C-alpha positions as CSV (number, residue, x, y, z in Angstrom):
1,X,0.0,0.0,0.0
2,X,2.8,2.5,0.9
3,X,4.8,1.7,-2.2
4,X,2.4,3.6,-4.3
5,X,2.3,6.7,-2.1
6,X,4.5,9.8,-2.6
7,X,4.8,12.2,0.4
8,X,6.0,15.8,0.2
9,X,7.9,16.8,3.3
10,X,8.2,20.6,3.8
11,X,10.5,22.1,6.5
12,X,13.1,24.9,6.5
13,X,15.2,22.9,9.0
14,X,17.2,20.2,7.2
15,X,17.6,17.8,10.2
16,X,13.8,17.8,10.5
17,X,13.5,16.8,6.9
18,X,16.1,14.0,7.3
19,X,14.3,12.7,10.4
20,X,11.0,12.4,8.6
21,X,12.7,10.7,5.6
22,X,14.3,8.2,8.1
23,X,10.8,7.3,9.3
24,X,9.0,7.2,6.0
25,X,11.4,5.8,3.4
26,X,12.0,2.5,5.2
27,X,8.2,2.0,5.2
28,X,8.2,2.1,1.4
29,X,7.1,5.7,0.9
30,X,8.5,7.8,-1.9
31,X,9.6,11.0,-0.2
32,X,10.3,14.4,-1.9
33,X,11.2,17.5,0.1
34,X,11.2,21.2,0.1
35,X,12.7,23.8,2.5
36,X,10.4,26.7,1.8
37,X,6.8,27.4,0.8
38,X,7.3,28.5,-2.8
39,X,9.3,25.3,-3.6
40,X,6.7,23.3,-1.8
41,X,3.9,24.7,-4.0
42,X,6.0,24.0,-7.1
43,X,6.5,20.4,-6.1
44,X,2.8,20.0,-5.4
45,X,2.2,20.8,-9.0
46,X,5.1,18.9,-10.5
47,X,5.6,15.9,-8.2
48,X,1.9,15.2,-7.6
49,X,2.3,14.0,-4.0
50,X,-0.4,11.9,-2.3
51,X,0.1,13.6,1.0
52,X,1.9,16.8,2.3
53,X,3.7,17.0,5.7
54,X,4.0,20.7,6.3
55,X,5.9,22.6,8.9
56,X,4.0,25.6,10.2
57,X,6.9,28.0,11.0
58,X,8.8,28.9,7.8
59,X,9.8,32.1,6.1
60,X,6.9,33.5,4.0
61,X,4.8,31.9,2.7
62,X,4.6,30.0,6.0
63,X,2.8,26.7,6.5
64,X,-0.7,28.2,6.9
65,X,-0.3,30.2,3.6
66,X,0.9,27.1,1.7
67,X,-2.0,25.1,3.0
68,X,-4.5,27.7,2.0
69,X,-3.0,27.9,-1.5
70,X,-3.3,24.1,-1.8
71,X,-6.9,24.2,-0.8
72,X,-7.7,27.1,-3.2
73,X,-6.5,25.1,-6.2
74,X,-9.3,22.8,-7.6
75,X,-6.8,20.1,-8.6
76,X,-5.3,19.9,-5.0
77,X,-8.2,20.9,-2.9
78,X,-8.6,17.3,-1.6
79,X,-4.8,16.6,-1.1
80,X,-4.3,15.5,2.5
81,X,-2.1,17.9,4.6
82,X,-0.6,17.1,8.0
83,X,0.8,20.2,9.6
84,X,3.7,19.7,12.0
85,X,4.1,22.3,14.8
86,X,5.9,22.7,18.1
87,X,2.6,23.5,19.9
88,X,-0.9,21.9,19.7
89,X,-2.3,25.3,20.6
90,X,-2.0,26.1,16.9
91,X,-4.5,23.3,16.0
92,X,-7.5,25.7,15.5
93,X,-5.5,27.9,13.1
94,X,-4.2,24.9,11.2
95,X,-7.7,23.5,10.7
96,X,-8.9,26.9,9.6
97,X,-6.1,27.0,7.0
98,X,-7.4,23.7,5.7
99,X,-5.1,21.1,7.3
100,X,-6.5,17.5,7.7
101,X,-4.4,16.8,10.8
102,X,-1.8,18.3,13.1
103,X,1.1,16.6,14.8
104,X,3.2,18.3,17.6
105,X,6.9,18.1,17.8
106,X,8.5,15.9,19.1
107,X,6.2,13.4,17.4
108,X,5.6,9.8,18.3
109,X,6.8,7.7,15.3
110,X,4.0,5.1,15.5
111,X,1.3,7.8,15.9
112,X,2.6,9.7,12.9
113,X,2.7,6.5,10.7
114,X,-0.9,5.6,11.7
115,X,-2.1,9.1,10.8
116,X,-0.3,9.0,7.4
117,X,-1.8,5.6,6.6
118,X,-5.3,6.8,7.6
119,X,-5.1,9.9,5.4
120,X,-3.6,8.0,2.5
121,X,-6.4,5.5,2.7
122,X,-9.0,8.4,2.5
123,X,-7.0,9.8,-0.4
124,X,-7.2,6.5,-2.3
125,X,-10.9,6.3,-1.8
126,X,-11.3,9.9,-3.1
127,X,-9.1,9.2,-6.1
128,X,-11.1,6.0,-6.9
129,X,-14.4,7.9,-6.7
130,X,-13.0,10.8,-8.8
131,X,-11.8,8.3,-11.4
132,X,-15.1,6.5,-11.5
133,X,-17.0,9.8,-11.9
134,X,-14.7,10.7,-14.8
135,X,-15.1,7.4,-16.4
136,X,-18.9,7.6,-15.9
137,X,-18.9,11.0,-17.5
138,X,-16.9,9.8,-20.4
139,X,-19.1,6.7,-20.7
140,X,-22.2,8.9,-20.8
141,X,-20.6,11.1,-23.4
142,X,-19.6,8.2,-25.7
143,X,-22.9,6.5,-25.0
144,X,-24.7,9.5,-26.4
145,X,-22.4,9.4,-29.4
146,X,-23.0,5.7,-29.9
147,X,-26.7,6.0,-29.6
148,X,-26.7,8.8,-32.1
149,X,-24.6,6.7,-34.5
150,X,-26.9,3.8,-34.1
151,X,-29.9,6.0,-34.7
152,X,-28.3,7.2,-37.9
153,X,-27.4,3.6,-38.8
154,X,-30.9,2.4,-38.2
155,X,-32.3,5.2,-40.3
156,X,-29.9,4.2,-43.0
157,X,-30.9,0.6,-42.8
158,X,-34.6,1.5,-42.9
159,X,-34.0,3.5,-46.1
160,X,-32.0,0.7,-47.6
161,X,-34.7,-1.8,-46.8
162,X,-37.1,0.3,-48.9
163,X,-35.1,-0.3,-52.0
164,X,-33.0,-3.4,-51.4
165,X,-33.7,-7.0,-50.4
166,X,-33.7,-7.3,-46.6
167,X,-31.1,-10.1,-46.9
168,X,-28.8,-7.9,-49.0
169,X,-29.2,-5.0,-46.5
170,X,-28.4,-7.3,-43.5
171,X,-25.3,-8.7,-45.4
172,X,-24.0,-5.2,-46.1
173,X,-24.6,-3.9,-42.6
174,X,-23.2,-7.0,-40.7
175,X,-20.1,-7.2,-42.9
176,X,-19.4,-3.5,-42.5
177,X,-18.6,-3.1,-46.2
178,X,-20.1,-3.8,-49.6
179,X,-17.9,-6.7,-50.5
180,X,-21.0,-8.9,-51.0
181,X,-21.9,-6.7,-54.0
182,X,-18.8,-7.9,-55.9
183,X,-19.4,-10.5,-58.6
184,X,-19.4,-14.1,-57.4
185,X,-20.7,-17.5,-58.4
186,X,-23.3,-19.3,-56.2
187,X,-25.7,-22.2,-56.5
188,X,-29.1,-20.7,-56.1
189,X,-32.8,-21.8,-56.2
190,X,-34.5,-19.3,-58.4
191,X,-38.2,-18.6,-58.3
192,X,-40.3,-16.6,-60.7
193,X,-44.0,-15.8,-60.1
194,X,-46.5,-13.6,-61.9
195,X,-50.2,-13.0,-62.3
196,X,-52.1,-14.8,-65.1
197,X,-54.4,-12.5,-67.0
198,X,-52.5,-9.4,-66.2
199,X,-52.3,-7.9,-69.7
200,X,-56.1,-8.0,-70.1
201,X,-56.6,-6.6,-66.6
202,X,-54.3,-3.6,-67.3
203,X,-56.2,-2.8,-70.4
204,X,-59.6,-3.0,-68.6
205,X,-59.2,-1.0,-65.4
206,X,-58.3,2.4,-64.2
207,X,-54.8,3.1,-62.9
208,X,-56.1,3.5,-59.3
209,X,-57.7,0.0,-59.4
210,X,-54.4,-1.4,-60.9
211,X,-52.3,0.1,-58.1
212,X,-54.8,-1.2,-55.4
213,X,-54.5,-4.8,-56.8
214,X,-50.7,-4.5,-57.0
215,X,-50.6,-3.3,-53.4
216,X,-52.5,-6.4,-52.2
217,X,-50.3,-8.7,-54.2
218,X,-47.0,-7.1,-53.1
219,X,-48.1,-7.2,-49.4
220,X,-48.5,-11.0,-49.7
221,X,-45.0,-11.2,-51.4
222,X,-43.5,-9.1,-48.6
223,X,-44.8,-11.3,-45.8
224,X,-43.5,-14.4,-47.5
225,X,-40.1,-12.9,-48.3
226,X,-39.6,-12.3,-44.6
227,X,-41.0,-15.6,-43.5
228,X,-38.8,-17.7,-45.8
229,X,-35.8,-15.4,-45.8
230,X,-35.8,-14.9,-49.6
231,X,-33.7,-12.5,-51.5
232,X,-35.6,-10.2,-53.8
233,X,-34.2,-10.0,-57.3
234,X,-36.9,-7.7,-58.6
235,X,-40.5,-6.8,-57.9
236,X,-42.0,-5.2,-61.0
237,X,-45.7,-5.0,-61.7
238,X,-47.2,-8.4,-61.6
239,X,-43.9,-10.3,-61.6
240,X,-41.5,-11.1,-58.8
241,X,-38.1,-12.8,-58.9
242,X,-36.8,-14.4,-55.7
243,X,-33.8,-16.5,-55.0
244,X,-32.3,-18.5,-52.1
245,X,-28.7,-19.2,-51.0
246,X,-27.4,-15.8,-51.7
247,X,-26.1,-13.5,-50.2
248,X,-26.5,-15.8,-47.2
249,X,-25.9,-19.5,-47.8
250,X,-28.7,-21.8,-46.5
251,X,-28.7,-25.6,-46.5
252,X,-32.3,-26.0,-47.8
253,X,-32.5,-23.4,-50.6
254,X,-34.5,-25.7,-52.9
255,X,-37.1,-26.6,-50.3
256,X,-37.4,-23.0,-49.1
257,X,-38.2,-21.9,-52.6
258,X,-40.9,-24.6,-53.0
259,X,-42.4,-23.8,-49.6
260,X,-42.6,-20.2,-50.4
261,X,-44.2,-20.8,-53.8
262,X,-46.8,-23.1,-52.2
263,X,-47.5,-20.7,-49.5
264,X,-47.9,-17.9,-52.1
265,X,-50.4,-20.2,-54.0
266,X,-52.4,-20.7,-50.7
267,X,-52.5,-16.9,-50.0
268,X,-53.6,-16.2,-53.6
269,X,-56.4,-18.8,-53.2
270,X,-57.9,-16.5,-50.6
271,X,-57.1,-13.3,-52.6
272,X,-58.3,-14.2,-56.1
273,X,-61.9,-14.9,-55.1
274,X,-62.2,-11.4,-53.8
275,X,-60.7,-10.1,-57.0
276,X,-63.2,-12.1,-59.1
277,X,-66.0,-10.5,-57.2
278,X,-64.7,-7.2,-58.5
279,X,-64.5,-8.6,-62.0
280,X,-60.7,-9.1,-62.0
281,X,-59.8,-12.4,-63.7
282,X,-56.3,-12.9,-62.2
283,X,-54.4,-15.9,-60.9
284,X,-50.9,-17.0,-60.1
285,X,-48.3,-19.2,-61.9
286,X,-44.7,-19.9,-60.7
287,X,-41.5,-21.6,-61.9
288,X,-38.5,-22.7,-59.9
289,X,-35.1,-23.9,-61.1
290,X,-31.8,-24.8,-59.4
291,X,-28.4,-24.0,-60.8
292,X,-25.3,-21.7,-60.7
293,X,-25.7,-18.0,-61.1
294,X,-23.4,-15.0,-61.2
295,X,-24.5,-12.8,-58.3
296,X,-23.6,-9.2,-57.6
297,X,-24.2,-5.6,-58.4
298,X,-25.4,-4.6,-61.9
299,X,-26.2,-1.1,-63.2
300,X,-24.4,2.2,-63.5
301,X,-23.3,5.0,-61.3
302,X,-26.3,6.4,-59.4
303,X,-28.5,3.4,-60.2
304,X,-27.8,-0.2,-59.6
305,X,-29.4,-3.4,-58.5
306,X,-28.3,-6.7,-57.0
307,X,-29.0,-9.6,-59.4
308,X,-28.4,-13.3,-60.0
309,X,-27.7,-13.9,-63.7
310,X,-27.4,-17.1,-65.6
311,X,-29.2,-19.9,-67.3
312,X,-31.0,-20.8,-64.1
313,X,-32.6,-17.4,-64.1
314,X,-33.9,-17.8,-67.6
315,X,-35.0,-21.3,-66.9
316,X,-37.1,-20.3,-63.9
317,X,-38.6,-17.4,-65.9
318,X,-39.6,-19.7,-68.8
319,X,-41.2,-22.2,-66.5
320,X,-43.2,-19.5,-64.9
321,X,-44.4,-18.4,-68.4
322,X,-45.6,-22.0,-69.0
323,X,-47.3,-22.4,-65.7
324,X,-51.1,-22.2,-65.8
325,X,-53.2,-20.7,-63.0
326,X,-52.3,-22.3,-59.7
327,X,-49.3,-24.3,-61.0
328,X,-45.8,-24.3,-59.4
329,X,-43.5,-25.9,-62.0
330,X,-40.1,-27.1,-61.0
331,X,-37.2,-28.6,-62.9
332,X,-36.0,-32.2,-62.7
333,X,-32.8,-31.1,-61.0
334,X,-34.6,-29.2,-58.3
335,X,-37.1,-32.1,-57.9
336,X,-34.2,-34.4,-57.1
337,X,-33.3,-32.2,-54.2
338,X,-36.8,-32.1,-52.7
339,X,-38.6,-35.2,-53.8
340,X,-38.8,-36.7,-50.3
341,X,-40.6,-33.5,-49.1
342,X,-43.0,-32.7,-51.9
343,X,-45.8,-34.3,-53.8
344,X,-45.6,-33.7,-57.6
345,X,-47.1,-34.7,-60.9
346,X,-44.9,-35.0,-64.0
347,X,-46.1,-32.8,-66.8
348,X,-43.6,-34.1,-69.4
349,X,-41.0,-32.3,-71.3
350,X,-41.5,-28.6,-72.1
351,X,-40.0,-26.8,-75.1
352,X,-38.9,-23.5,-73.7
353,X,-37.7,-20.4,-75.5
354,X,-33.9,-20.1,-75.4
355,X,-33.3,-23.8,-74.6
356,X,-32.3,-26.2,-77.3
357,X,-33.5,-29.3,-75.6
358,X,-36.9,-30.1,-74.0
359,X,-36.9,-29.6,-70.3
360,X,-38.6,-32.2,-68.0
361,X,-40.9,-30.4,-65.5
362,X,-43.0,-31.3,-62.5
363,X,-46.0,-29.5,-61.0
364,X,-45.9,-29.3,-57.2
365,X,-49.2,-30.6,-55.7
366,X,-48.2,-30.1,-52.0
367,X,-45.4,-30.0,-49.5
368,X,-45.2,-32.7,-46.9
369,X,-45.0,-30.9,-43.6
370,X,-42.4,-32.2,-41.2
371,X,-42.9,-32.2,-37.4
372,X,-41.0,-29.0,-37.1
373,X,-41.1,-26.5,-40.0
374,X,-39.8,-23.5,-38.1
375,X,-36.2,-23.9,-39.4
376,X,-37.4,-24.3,-43.0
377,X,-39.7,-21.2,-42.8
378,X,-37.2,-18.9,-41.3
379,X,-37.5,-17.2,-37.9
């Protein structure tokens, strides 16, 4: 405990200084000394003592004046001061000057050491409280800054989510940079879905009715995107492109895609009857394919999108074009990944635009529900 304490001894009589050094230094105290008041005040500033032992009778400034100067300084106002005097009758004046204790000469060595230890213990408590208060003030200051930064970041994320896929926003924010936007290859399950009868509908209704129907359709898409953790490739009019396994890799991309498509079909089965009551002959068709795509940012400065490009994208789009109302068509490759979990009916080989060979396809009748579907549906 004493090894960390520095004591300033102030006395204009050199033998008195040496006597105090002889008592204090063997106990592990670091002792610095001064023989006048001005030097003492300089050492208080430069040596940063933990306690001052101050003789009363010295040439001006005397001990009382030095003690008052110590107390007037905000930085040293709580510095412990023991005044050493030849008479205890000076106790009142010493206390009025700001001394914490007074010891009369000749002093008892054990009593002096006990008082030194007591005052140093109080000084340590004060220093600890002061340090904690400073740290708390700094913590509060930096906390305000961190909260403000987080508020700005949340607002930034909120704005990004209005224009980007939630998965893409999360990937950018969590990584701290936009490295995910760089071109890369990834196996993806690609899903296209759009409304049957859309062209005739557009020609027959007012723009306000069209926007109302789109709003209903897009709200359904939005709920399912969040539920199944899908990445939105685009959402344009009556069509939507979703894909799975990018930017976050998932072990069940194919099954997620099928589950989302079937859930969308179920939601539309409730929505389309209401549309028909209003005279809107609309229904849903979907296509899903599995394959490698090149994923990343496409566009130009000031306007860009995140896309998955490749034969798998074209294949899913062509399947969606071939799907009749209520059909979810999947490729043979994707069917091989999910055949234990879905019920399908083969529809034969389809001749699709842009593909030289006929493509075997299956219509998904239903998904077999496992005991626990939460992991497959997203949190």
